[in-house]
Every structure is written in structure tokens, then in C-alpha cells.
C-alpha positions, 0 to 999 in steps of 0.5 A: 970467682964466687965468694961467701960474705957475712955482713956485720952492721954498725962496726968500726973495724977493718972493712973486710976480713977473711975468717977461718971458714974462708968466708969474708966478713964485711963491716958496714955502717949503712942501714939495711934498707933500700939496698944501702947496705948491699951497695956498701958491701959491693963497694968494699969487696970491689976495693978489697979485690981491686976491682971495679964495682961493676965487676962485683954482683950479689947473686944470692942473699940480697935480704940476708946477712949471708950473701954470695957474690960473683967477682968478674975476673976481667 
């Protein structure tokens, strides 16, 4: 399954929300440097979908706030 994700920084809200466009908004505290924010996004999406972190991969947007993630169904 491929999902669209939009990243919001420095927010103290629910970690993941689905918006009206069908994309997932992920709220992260990590700074967008050295992949820290991307790792936090993967961790929160994995938890939201009840998957292992290894089953979630960023397939586009590694340096953008808009990302596409692949979630392995197995």
C-alpha cells in the first residue's frame, strides 16, 4: 500500500492524523537534519498501522515535507 504523507514539525498533537484529502499528517519533534525526522515519520506511521518499522519505506520525498511511503502488507 502506498500512502501520501505531509510532515508538520514542532507540533504537540496526535502523532498521525488523516486529513480530508486522504493524506496522512505526521507531527514530528525531531529536526529535519541527518534523517532524524524521516526516521520519526517511519516510526509513527508503523505504529499507526500496527506494522514493524522495517515494513515502512519512504519511496519519494526524503528531503521534502510531502512524502510517499510504501507499507508492506505482510
